[in-house]
N, C-alpha and C positions, 0 to 999 in steps of 0.2 A: 513611744509617748513623746520623746523628745523632738523627733522627725515632725510628727503630727503638729506639736505645738509651733515648731517654726514654720510649717507650712501655713497654718492658720494666722499667724503673724503677719507673713507677708500679703495674705489675702485681705486680711483686716485693714493693712496700710493702703490698700486700693490697688495693687499690683494685678495684672492681668495673668491669666494661666500660662500664656508663653513666657511671661517674665518669671514667674515661679519656677517653671520648668527649667530656663536658663540658668536660674540662681541655684537651684537645689538639685538639678538633675533627676527630677521626678517626671516619670512619663504623664502626659497631659490626660490621657485617659483615667490613670490612677488620682490625678487631682480632681477630675470632675466627679469620680465615684464618691471621693472622701469629702468633697464639698457639698455634696447632696443634701445630707441632713441638715447642714446648717441653712442652706437655701429653703429646705421645706419648712423650716421653723419661722421663715421670714427675716432671717439676719441678713444685713447688709454690711459691706466694709464701712468702717468708720475710722478714716484716717485721722481725725481731728480729735479722736478720743483716745487716752492713753490704753495700752494693751494690757487688760488684766489677767496674767497667766494663770493665776489660781480659778479663776471663774471658767477660762477656756479649758483646763484641765478637767474640771468637772464635768464640762459638756461633752468633751471627746471620750470620758469614761462611761458616759451615759450612752453616747452614740456606738462606741466600740469597746463592750466590756472586755472582749477577749485580750486586749492589749496589755493589760496589767493585772488582770484578774485569772489567777489559775483555776478559780471554780469555773469560771465560763468555759476555760480550756477543757477542764475536766467532763463537761457537759457534752462538748461537741467530738472530742478526739476520741472517745469509746464508739461513737457511730461510724467513724471512719475505719477504726481498728478492725471491724467485723469484716471489712473488706481488704485486710491487709496482704492477703496472699494474691488476690486479683491485682492488688495495685503492683505487687512485685512483678507479675507476669506483664502488665502493661509497662512498666518502666524497662523489662528486658527487651522489649520489641524494637525500638524504644517509642513511647507515646510521650508527648508533652505533658507537663504538669495542668497546663490549662485544658487539656482534652481529657485528662483523667477526672478533673473537678466537674466538667461538664456532664461525663458519663457517669459519675456519682450521682449528680442531681437527676438526669433523665432517665437513666437505665436502672440505677438502685434506690433512687427515691431518698437520697440522703440529702438533707437542707442543710448544706453548709457552703461558706464562700470559698472562692479560688484561693484567697489569701490563706484561710484556715488550712485548707489542703496543703499549700505550699509550706506551711510551718512545721505541719504534721510530717510531711515527706522529708524536710530538711532536718528534723530532729530525729526521726524513725531511722532514715536509712543513712545517718551522717556516718557511720563506720564503713558502709559499702561504697560510698561515695569516696572516700578517702582511699580505700582498698584499690578501686578501680583507678586512681590516679598514680598509685605507686608504679614505678618504673625500675627495673632491674638490670644494671650494667652488664652488657654483654661482655662475654670473656673474650680471650684471644682466640683468632681464627688460624687454623693450621694453614701453612702455606700450600697453595695450590689447591685448596678445597672449596673455594667458593668466589664466584663473581656476581656482582648485583648489577642489574640493567635498568634502564629507564629512558623515557621520552621526556624531553622538556623543550617548551616553545623558546626560541631565541629572540624572535621579532620580526618585522616586515622589512622586505630588501628589495630593490629594483632589479628584476632579472634581466640582462641584455638580449637574452635570447628570446624571451616572449615579449619583451617591451612593457611589462607590467610588474606591480609591486607583488610580491607574493610572500607567503609566512614561511618562514624558515624554521624547522624543528631540529633537535640535536638527539643523536643517538649516543648514550654513554654507557660504556661498560667499565666498572671499577673492580679490581682484584681486592677482596676484602682483607687480606693480610698485609700486602705491601702498599696498597693504596695507589698502585700505578693505573693511569686513568687513559682511556681510549674514548675520543670524541670523534663523531661524524655527523655534520651538517646534512639534513636531507629535506627535500621539498614535498615527498609523498611519504605516507605513513602504511603503505599496502604491505602484504606479504613479501613480493620480491624484494622491497627495500629492507624490511626486517630481516630476512635471511641474509642478504647481502651484507648488511652490517655486521652481523655476527662473525661471517666469514672474514671480513676486513679485520675485526677486533682480534681474533685469534691469530692471523698473521701478523698483526702488530706486536702482540704479546710472545710470539713464537712458541705457542703451546695452547693447552686446552685446560680450563679449571675442572674440578670434578662435578662442580654443582652451579646451576644458573638459577639466580633468584630474581625473577621478572615481574612486572605487573599483570593484571588479569585482562589485557587487551586481546581483541580477537584474533590478531596475528600471532598470538602467543597460547592463549588458552580459550577453548571453545567454551567449558561450563566451568566457572570457579568452585571449587569445594575444597574445604580445609584438609578432608581426609583422602579423598578420590577425585582430583582435578582431571578434567578432560583436557589433554594438549591438542592444540591444533595439529593437523595432520602433517601439514608440510614442515612445521617446526620440529614435530616429534622425528621427521625424517632426518632433519639436520642433526638433532641431538644425538640420534642412534649412529649416523655417519661419524660423528666425532666421538662418540663414546662418553657423552656426559648427561647428567641428570637435570632435567628441567624441574624446579621446586618452586612453583609460583608463590609469592606473597600474599597473605589474606586479602581480602577485597577491603578497600578503604583503609588500610593499615601501613601507612607510609612508614611506620617505625619498624616495619620488618625487613626494610632496606634501607637504613638510615645514611650508610656510607656512600651510596650515590644519590640520594636526595638532597644531602648537604651540599655539595659541590656545584649543584645547579645554579643558583644565582651568581656564583662567581665565574662559572663559564659564561653566562650571559653578559657579566659586567666585563671581565677581564678580556674575554676573546672576541666578543661580537659587538658590543656597544661602541658606536662612533667609528666604527672602522669600514673600509670600501673594500669590496672584492670584485674581480673582474669577470667572474664566472663561478659555476657552483664548484668546479674541479679545483680553482684556486683558493675557494673557501675550505675546501676538503684538506687540501695540502696544508694551508696554514693551520689547520684545527691539528693535524697531527705534529706539526713543528710547535705548537703552543702547549700541547699535552705533555712534549717531551721536555721542551726548553725552558716552559714556564711554570706549569704545575707539577712536572716532574722533578724539579729542583727546588721546590719551596719547602721550608721545615713545617713539616706537619704536626700539628699538636697532637694527634692520635698515635704518632710513632715517637713520642718524647723528643721532639725536635729533629728527627731524621728525616731524609727525603725520600719520597717515594722510589725513584730511580736508585738510590743505595740499598734499600731494604729489598726491592726487586732484584737486583743482581745478586745480592748477598744471600738470600734464603728463599725466594719464590721462582727465580726463573729455572732453577733445575727441578722444582718441584711440580711443576705442570706436565701435563701428559703430551706425548710428542703429537706433532701434525701428522695427518694421514698422507700416504705417498702421493696420491692423486687429489686433485681439487675437488672441492664438492659442487656438484651441478645442481644450480637454483630449481627448486620444485615449487609449483603451485597447485593447490585445489580449489574447485569450484563445485557447486553442487547446482543441478539445474533437472527439469522434468521434460522426459522424452516426449517431444510433439506428435500431432497425428501424421505430421510428413517424415516420422522416424528420425528427426533430428534433434540434438541438444546444443544449447548455446553455451559458448566459452570465450569470454572477452568479446569480441566483434565477429567471431568465427562460429560456422554451424558444423557440427559433424553427426554423421550417421550412425544410428544404433539399430541392432536387430530389431524387427516389428513387434517381435513378443513383448519388448520392454516399454511398449507406448504407454504414456501416462504414468510411468514410474518414476521415482526419484533415483538419479545416478551421480556419482563422483566423478568429475573430470580432472585427471592428473596430467599436468604440462611440465615437462622435463627435458630442456633444450629443444630439439626439433621433434619430439615424439609427444603424441598425445594418446593417454590410455584413459578409456571409459570403464568405470568399475560399477558393477551392481552386487551387492552383498559380497564384497571383497573379491569378487571374480572378474577377471579381465573380460568385458562383453565387445570390446572395439578398440582398433589400434589405428591411429591415423597420423600422418605427416602434419606438423603444426602449420596453420596458416594464420596470417594476421587478420585476414577479413575473408568474406565470401564462405563457399560451401564445400566441405569434404565428404563425398558420397560414394559409398560402396553399394552398388546396385544389388548385391548379396542380401543385403539388410532389408530389403523389402519383400513381401510376400510373393512367391514365384510367379502367380498368375497375374500380378500388378505390373511386373516388367519383363513378361515374355517376349513383347514387342521389341523392348530396348536391347535385351540379351541376345536375341536371335538376329544378329548383323547379316548383312549380304554375304560376307564371307563364310559366316556359320551356314547359311543356306547352300551356297556352291559347295562347300565341303560336303554336305548330305547329299546333295544331287549328285556328286561323284560317286557316291555310294549306291545310289539307286540305279543309274545307268546313264547312257549317252542321250537318251531321249530328254530325261529330266535336266541334264546338263544344257541341252540345246534350248529348251523352252525357258529357262532362267535366263540364259543368255540373250534371248530375244526379248524378255521383258526388261532386261537391265540395259538395254542399247540407249534408251532415252534417258532415264533417271532412275536409278536402282533404288534410291531411298525411298521416291515417290511411289513406286510400284513395290516396296518392301511387303506390305502386307499381303498382297497377292502371291508373292514368291512364297512367304511363310505359310500361307494357307495350302499351296501345292505340297510342301514339304510335310505338312502336318497331316495330309492324307495318308502317309506312311502307317498312322496309328490305325487306320481302318483297313488299308489294302496292302498285298505284299508288294515288294520292289518291282517284281517282274510285270505284274498288271500296271503298276503307276508308271513305269517306265514307258511301256507299251501305249498307255493313254496319252502320255505326254507327246510321243512321236506321232500318234494319231490325230491330236489336235494340231499339230504343226502342219500334218498332210492337208487337213481340211482348210487351212489358213486361218485359223482362230485360235491362236495360243492364249486363252485365258484360264482362269481358274474355274470360272463355271464350267467351260467347255470341258476340261480335263474331268471334272467331278461328274457332269453327265454322262460322259464316256463310260466312266467308271460303273454309274449306277446302272446304265442301260446294257452294259457287258459288252460293248462294241468296240473294245479297245482293238480286236484283231480284224475288223472289217467284216463282220458277219451281217450287219445291217448298216444303213447309212448313218453316219455319225454326226451329220450335220443336224442341227437342232431343228425340229419340226415347228414352222411357223404357226403362230397362234391362231385360230379360226376367227374370221372376221364377225363383228358384232351383228350384222344382218345377213344370216344365212341364206335366206330364201330371196333375198333382194327386194326393192321398193316395189315391185308389182304384185308381190304377194299381198303387201298391205293394201293396195288398191283394190284387189279382188275381195278381200274381206270386208272392206268397207263398203262396197257396192252391193254384197250379199245383205 
């Protein structure tokens, strides 16, 4: 009531809605809403007349009886209370109070104002609201048991290599017990950068924490879930290699990893802001120096004034798991669909896949110089890595589609030697000018082995050379006629002329 009286006092003094908003911090839409009854009754501001507070209180009670009349509240609140369970479900989604009031009016036919719904929810769900805001301090973390990980944006930087301004991000990993911090500025947030930063962090600490608490970004988690998160395959390989557990924080819950969230503004201000770096490598080297010589030696409030370096050396250094004997090889995964040309794309390169998988989804694993293509967790193809272009294994095509390519001139010559000297001679004859140009004819002669035995085929090749016509059609005609041994002339019979009787025969018929 006091707030309403004050609002109407300003209005009656002739002040505009903007001035009332600036003075009382009441939203202008709310001001228009509550001034509407006064305007509907034809009232206008009267700055020259003294403000009668008693009169205005009577008017306000008449216009808005629920303000100080419990009876009016008793009439409307039971109408809302009928839908208490439904409101509880809506708040859990969560849905705004304004939307709940709108749905009560439109869907449930409850004729109440938004302000009434807001007061009902504030009073009825007050205990739940307070309960949700309660925070429980986290206890001490065992040495070597946990590291928290996060990305944060440092700012813009002029890259002398590319000659343009680029965004710089920082990968941060902090050991929860000692607060020893690793930071690495990066320009990309892809899978390779994410895994490489982990490897550099483990090398920096000289060991591996038992558990990694990270965000739900795609380079770490494919499907966020409180109970059964699906870890990115490349990240899962890294965790398995180092023998650590990936335990993602809940989505949109920064309090699940507060020890890495809190230093982010300090990293940005103390390390990056106002400094110049000659290159990304220079920036990363300076970040390691800053993490050791600046952040590592400051007195940390969470450590009762001790420094992260001192606590790390005293209790956590020896608690970390030992590094593997061999370095981790960066792995990346991509998913693609096998195209009609039996290739799948990974990066800028194309790799062939067995033709039976055409149109299906496959996973492409890249590790070092080796590319493996998986289908249903089974290796379908293996290639040497290429930065661009095609890597094709002709065996991945249907046999009848690549017969011409697979049966090379050398292959034909090898089979001709198995047939006999006649076949060798005719293939040598056809290969004199351009073996590749005559490859189909040579292949066709060799393919006659499927129909005729080698003895007849060799004799037919020799016969074709004798008659001076070393072509596939001649060899096949000799075999069809059975004249490979010279029983009948092997020369092809010329086709009969179109006019068998000559032009005189037509003249005779016309005269008759």
